[in-house]
N, C-alpha and C positions, 0 to 999 in steps of 0.2 A: 631782365629781358633775355639773357642767355638761356636760363632755365625754361622760359616760355618757348623760345625758338627750338630748343632741344626737345621739349615736350611735343611741339607741333610736328617735328621731324619724326619722332617715334610714333606718333599717331598715324602720320602718313604711311610710314613703313608698315605698321600693323594693318592698316586698311588695304595697302597694296598686297600684302601677304594673304589676307583674307580673300581678296578678289582672285588671286592666283589659285588659291585652294578651291574656291567655288568653280572657277573655270575648269580645273582638273576634274573635280567631281562631276561637273556637267558632262564633260567628254566621256568620263567613265560610265555615267548613266546612259548616254546615247549609244555607246558601244555595246553595253549590256543589253539595251533594248533591241538593237539590231540583231545581236546574236540570238536572243530569245525569240524574236520574230522569225528568224531563219529556221530555228529549231521547230517552232510551231508549224511553219509552212511545210517543212520536211515531214513532220508527223501527219499533217493533213493529207499530203500527197501519198504517204505510205498507207494511210487508212483507206483512201480512195482506191488505191491499187488493190488492196486486200478485198474491199467490198466488190469492186468490179470483177475481180477474178473469181470471187466466190458465188456471184449471182448465177452464172451459167451452171455451176455445179448444183446449186439448189434447184434450178429449173430442170436439169437432167434427172435429179433425184425424184422430183415431183412427176416427171414424165414416166419414169420407170414404175412409180407407184400405180 
């Protein structure tokens, strides 16, 4: 019975350790997702700024033609 109890405790500790690792990995994934989303939003804003600033130039060029 002592070996059985020891085995049960080791299994519980293993499960606890696995859960902690999963929790850490989940937080890491969430943080990575947030950072990637922020980068994507920044890129989209930058593209919009470039497009918006280049449209009048194209119109002016067309007008001059």
